[in-house]
C-alpha positions in Angstrom: 100.4 62.6 33.5 100.4 59.7 35.9 101.8 60.4 39.4 102.8 57.0 41.0 102.9 57.3 44.7 105.5 55.5 46.7 103.7 56.3 49.9 100.1 55.7 51.0 100.2 58.5 53.5 97.1 60.6 53.0 99.0 63.8 53.7 101.4 63.0 50.8 98.5 62.2 48.5 96.6 65.4 49.5 99.7 67.5 48.9 100.1 66.1 45.3 96.4 66.7 44.6 96.6 70.3 45.8 99.6 70.9 43.5 97.9 69.3 40.5 94.9 71.6 41.0 97.1 74.7 41.4 98.5 73.9 38.0 95.0 73.9 36.6 94.5 70.2 36.2 91.9 67.7 37.5 93.2 65.1 39.9 91.8 61.5 39.7 92.9 59.2 42.5 93.1 55.4 41.7 93.5 53.2 44.8 95.2 50.1 43.5 95.9 46.9 45.3 99.7 47.6 45.6 99.9 51.4 45.3 98.1 54.7 44.8 98.1 56.4 41.4 97.0 59.9 40.7 96.1 61.0 37.2 96.5 64.7 36.3 94.1 65.4 33.4 93.8 68.7 31.5 95.4 71.0 28.9 98.2 69.2 27.1 100.2 72.4 26.6 101.3 72.8 30.2 102.0 69.2 31.1 105.7 69.7 31.4 105.1 71.6 34.7 103.7 68.4 36.2 107.1 66.7 35.9 108.2 68.8 38.9 105.8 66.8 41.1 108.6 64.2 41.3 110.2 66.4 44.0 107.3 66.1 46.4 107.4 63.8 49.4 105.9 60.4 48.7 106.1 60.6 44.9 107.8 57.6 43.3 107.7 58.8 39.6 105.8 60.9 37.1 104.9 59.2 33.8 103.3 60.7 30.7 100.0 59.2 29.5 100.5 58.4 25.9 97.0 57.5 24.8 94.6 60.4 24.1 91.9 58.7 26.3 93.4 59.4 29.7 90.7 58.3 32.1 89.2 55.5 30.0 92.6 53.9 29.2 94.6 51.3 31.1 97.7 53.5 31.5 96.1 55.2 34.5 94.0 52.3 35.8 95.2 48.8 35.1 92.5 46.9 37.0 89.1 46.2 35.4 86.4 48.5 36.5 83.3 47.0 38.1 80.1 49.0 38.0 77.3 48.4 40.6 73.7 49.2 39.7 71.8 48.3 42.9 72.6 44.7 43.6 73.9 44.1 40.0 77.6 44.1 39.2 78.9 44.6 35.7 82.6 43.9 34.8 85.6 42.4 36.5 84.3 38.8 36.2 80.6 39.5 36.6 78.5 39.0 33.5 75.3 40.9 33.1 72.5 40.3 30.6 70.3 43.4 29.9 67.1 42.3 28.1 63.7 43.7 27.1 61.8 45.3 24.3 63.2 47.9 21.9 60.3 50.3 22.8 58.0 50.6 25.8 54.6 50.2 24.1 52.3 49.9 27.1 51.9 48.8 30.7 51.0 45.2 30.0 53.8 44.7 27.5 56.6 46.1 29.6 55.4 44.3 32.8 55.1 41.0 31.1 58.5 41.3 29.4 60.1 42.4 32.7 58.8 39.3 34.5 60.0 37.0 31.6 63.5 38.3 31.5 63.8 38.4 35.3 62.8 34.7 35.6 65.2 33.7 32.8 68.1 35.3 34.7 68.6 38.8 33.2 70.0 41.4 35.6 68.8 44.6 34.0 65.7 45.5 32.1 66.1 47.4 28.8 63.4 49.5 27.1 63.2 52.7 25.1 60.9 55.5 26.4 62.5 57.9 23.9 63.2 56.4 20.5 65.4 58.0 17.8 64.1 56.8 14.5 65.3 57.3 10.9 61.8 58.3 9.8 59.9 61.1 11.5 56.7 59.1 10.9 57.9 56.0 12.9 56.9 55.4 16.5 59.0 57.8 18.6 58.3 56.2 22.0 55.9 57.0 24.9 58.5 59.5 26.4 57.8 60.4 30.0 54.9 57.9 30.3 57.4 55.2 29.2 59.7 56.2 32.0 56.9 55.8 34.6 56.0 52.4 33.1 59.7 51.3 33.3 59.7 52.5 36.9 56.6 50.4 37.6 58.3 47.4 36.1 61.3 47.9 38.3 59.1 48.0 41.4 57.3 44.8 40.3 60.4 42.8 39.5 63.3 44.4 41.3 65.2 44.8 38.0 67.0 48.1 37.5 66.5 49.5 34.0 68.5 51.2 31.2 66.9 53.6 28.8 68.1 56.0 26.2 68.4 59.8 26.7 68.5 61.7 23.4 69.1 65.4 24.3 70.9 67.3 27.0 67.5 68.7 28.1 66.2 65.2 28.8 69.1 64.2 31.1 67.6 65.5 34.4 64.2 63.8 33.8 65.6 60.5 32.7 68.2 60.4 35.5 65.4 60.9 38.0 63.8 57.7 36.9 66.4 55.4 35.2 69.2 53.4 36.8 71.5 53.6 33.7 71.5 56.3 31.0 72.0 55.0 27.5 73.6 57.0 24.8 72.6 55.6 21.4 74.8 55.0 18.4 73.5 58.1 16.6 74.5 60.3 19.6 77.9 58.8 20.4 79.5 62.0 19.2 76.9 64.4 20.5 79.4 66.1 22.7 77.0 68.4 24.5 74.9 65.4 25.5 78.1 63.5 26.6 79.1 66.3 28.8 75.6 66.5 30.4 75.5 62.8 31.3 79.1 63.2 32.5 77.6 65.4 35.2 74.9 62.9 36.1 75.1 60.5 39.1 74.0 57.4 37.2 76.1 55.0 35.1 76.3 55.7 31.4 75.8 53.0 28.7 77.6 54.2 25.7 76.9 52.6 22.3 79.5 52.6 19.5 78.4 54.7 16.5 77.7 52.8 13.3 80.6 54.6 11.5 82.9 55.0 14.5 86.3 53.5 15.3 87.3 52.0 18.6 89.4 55.0 19.3 86.5 57.4 18.7 84.3 55.3 21.1 86.9 55.6 23.8 87.3 59.4 23.2 83.5 59.7 23.6 83.8 57.8 26.9 86.5 60.3 27.8 84.1 63.2 27.3 81.8 61.6 29.9 84.5 60.7 32.4 86.2 64.1 32.1 83.1 65.7 33.6 83.3 63.5 36.7 81.2 60.4 35.9 83.6 57.5 35.8 80.9 54.8 35.6 80.8 54.2 31.8 79.8 50.9 30.1 81.0 50.5 26.5 78.7 48.7 24.0 79.6 47.1 20.6 76.4 47.1 18.6 77.7 46.6 15.0 79.1 49.0 12.4 78.0 49.8 8.9 79.8 48.0 6.1 79.1 46.9 2.6 77.4 43.7 3.8 73.6 43.7 3.1 72.5 40.4 4.6 72.7 41.7 8.2 71.5 45.0 9.6 75.0 45.9 10.7 78.3 44.0 10.9 78.9 43.0 14.5 82.6 43.7 15.1 83.5 41.2 17.8 87.2 42.0 17.3 86.4 45.3 19.0 85.7 43.5 22.3 89.3 42.2 23.0 90.7 45.4 21.6 88.6 47.5 24.0 89.6 45.2 26.8 93.2 45.7 25.9 93.0 49.5 25.7 90.5 50.2 28.5 89.5 49.1 32.0 85.8 49.8 31.3 83.2 47.0 31.0 82.3 46.0 27.5 78.8 44.8 26.5 77.7 43.4 23.1 74.3 44.0 21.5 73.8 41.1 19.0 70.2 42.2 18.3 71.2 45.5 16.6 74.4 43.9 15.5 72.7 41.5 13.2 69.1 42.6 12.9 67.9 38.9 12.7 66.5 37.0 15.7 68.0 33.7 14.6 71.5 35.2 14.6 71.3 36.6 18.1 72.1 33.4 20.0 75.2 32.4 18.0 76.6 35.9 18.2 75.8 36.1 21.9 77.8 33.0 22.5 80.6 34.4 20.4 80.6 37.6 22.4 81.2 35.6 25.6 84.1 33.9 23.9 85.5 37.2 22.8 85.6 38.4 26.4 82.5 40.6 26.7 81.3 41.5 30.2 77.6 41.4 29.2 74.9 41.3 26.6 72.0 43.6 25.6 69.3 41.5 24.0 65.9 42.6 22.7 63.0 40.4 24.0 59.3 40.9 23.1 56.4 38.6 24.1 54.9 39.2 20.7 57.6 40.3 18.2 55.2 40.1 15.3 53.2 43.0 16.9 56.2 45.1 18.0 56.1 48.8 17.3 59.8 48.6 16.4 62.6 46.0 15.7 60.3 42.9 15.9 62.5 41.0 13.4 65.5 41.0 15.8 63.6 40.4 19.0 63.6 37.0 20.7 60.4 35.4 21.9 60.3 34.4 25.6 61.0 30.8 25.0 64.0 31.5 22.8 65.4 33.9 25.4 65.1 31.3 28.1 66.9 28.7 25.9 69.7 31.2 25.2 70.2 31.9 28.9 70.7 28.2 29.6 73.0 27.7 26.6 75.2 30.6 27.7 76.1 28.9 31.0 78.8 26.6 29.8 80.4 29.4 27.7 80.4 31.6 30.8 82.0 28.8 32.9 84.8 28.4 30.3 85.3 32.2 30.2 85.5 32.3 34.0 82.6 34.6 34.4 79.4 34.4 36.5 76.0 35.9 36.0 
């Protein structure tokens, strides 16, 4: 249920919150420009009791939330959410480029890449310390050593970094080092992991599963948010279809649909979405036109020697060119880096 307040008096708001919690629901207060809205989220079976809140002082009306994603949807919060990571802002008109290698391979590699993407205008460094791979014989990442190297790259460049967490047991360690916790496509419906990062104090970067619908992505975001972490960034990274020329099919129609249904920032990953470096730039520009709030792009100083995903990684010069080419598209879209 959504409780729309006609009053901004804090005593009235606190009274409603106490009553919501007495009914066994969680109260989520949204301070809008014009009015205060309180979301009551919990067991659907007892929601009829919440209608009685209309009788409390300061309450204008009580409205049911129709979508199954209560906290992620626009019914409760109409304004776009902006997430701050240090000095970086993501969403609500601020465009953020996250760039770096698929895997952290060593100190020289990650430091060199961090400097390159920083100079080109990226706001966040990406890099995998833990790597989920289809084959158990493929490079699995440097794990905790990789986290320390990413931390060193942050200290050297000032770039916050996003890295993947694969199990609930890893969350505490990764949260200690990283600025953004990434949930990969394969773990989008790992509900135990989603609940664990929902209790974390760092923003969560949630990738769409390769066989998942937009609705399922938003319900996964709901798992995170229902645990108290409201800083969720959605990522479209391509879905699996019958097409074989690309690694995945980048579903850019998901971007305006997500923006319509949710207030959360939406980032597009054209690297995984296509699997080919020469398709990254055109799809990155198309993502801006579709309304994305950011991009996640793989960059490697020597893609031919990369431990993973070299074929979809941009060389430094190509990344610099793309960042320049994005500027007129961003201007038309009314967004700023």
